[in-house]
C-alpha angles and dihedrals in degrees: 000000000000122000089235090069093059121087112215118210129178114247126187091269099036139290120340125202114236121186116246122237093267096040113104118224123199115236094231090052093048093048089052095044094053090049100246088130130029097232137021090236089057088053092049091047090050090051093050091048091054096248093124123072126184113200090341097311129102112245140196121241094258095056113120123238127213135196110277096030119133114229121196116193123184110198134154093356094307131100119220119198115192135167116217112240099164135019119229130168103192127063113259136183121289094254093053092041092056089057093058096067143030111236113221095165121140111251115272117255116268113274092233091056093052096047097044094057097068106028124114128186116262114260095025091119127216114344117250121233089261092050092048092051090049091052091049090050090052092049091050097241 
């Protein structure tokens, strides 16, 4: 990986390393660098668990990603669908990261719907088996 292959651009906090057109980028590294996951190890774990699909196929963490690929990431009960528009290897700010992909994800569920499914009134005590099953049914588990 020669430094001549990297294209240096000036970001708001200094230079950022973007991969050149011939420079391969690992999918776990790309998912982490565009801030879809908090850590690279979380991205690699998601790949190994089968939660990451590249163009409709499950991939391992070391699989390379190209411009135009569709990445589907299922994380924390939500599916993210993004199309790669730019390859980067290093983590950048949120504003720059958003420019490197096109987000085709379905909108997240309303916050009130998510919170209402698992709340119990204070002082109700431990849920019974029936209550627990009802809560799981509401959450969709």
